C-alpha positions, 0 to 999 in steps of 0.5 A: 912223698915219692921220688924217682931217680933214673940212672944208666944213660950214656953214649953208645953206637948203633946196635949197642945195648944199654940198661936204664934203672929207676930207683923209687924212694917212698915210705910206701909204694904200691902204684898201679903201674910204672912206665918209661917215656922219652923226649927230644928237643922240640918234641913232646914226651913219647911213650916207650914202655909200661908195666903193671906193678902187681900184675904180669902185663907189659906194654910197648910202643911199636918202635921199641917192642922187639928191642926193649924190655921193661921189668921191675922188682916190686919188693925192692921198688926198682924198675929197669929198661933193657934197650937192645939194638939201639938206633940213632932215633932212640936218642933222647932223655929217658924218664921213669914215671909212676901211676899211683891213682889206681888206673890210667884215665887216658891210657898207658901211653899217656904222660898225663896219667902218670903222677911222679917223674924222675929227673931223666937220664940222657941216652945218645946213640950215634951212627 
């Protein structure tokens, strides 16, 4: 059983920074990749960033690629999302997720390809 727990969300103003954390509790954990997604009221879950667990590859949506940075410590089962220059459009519930089946069938930006999800943490950016 794999459990993911996000933390670090909060309310900030435009231009501020925030760092989200995702702690993984598992007997063994060696996913192909992990990712961050976000979701707002009435909209589908949106891809934010992804990172290979044992390879130096990262992936970002166009809307965050120059502002956010995903990182991980595979030895400690930790995942982070550093968010800089936050905008009101970044307001959402942010989820961390793990892909544990070996590869993305649809792509790194597809929520359906991730097997485990955290409970989410709220990020609110005001003008």
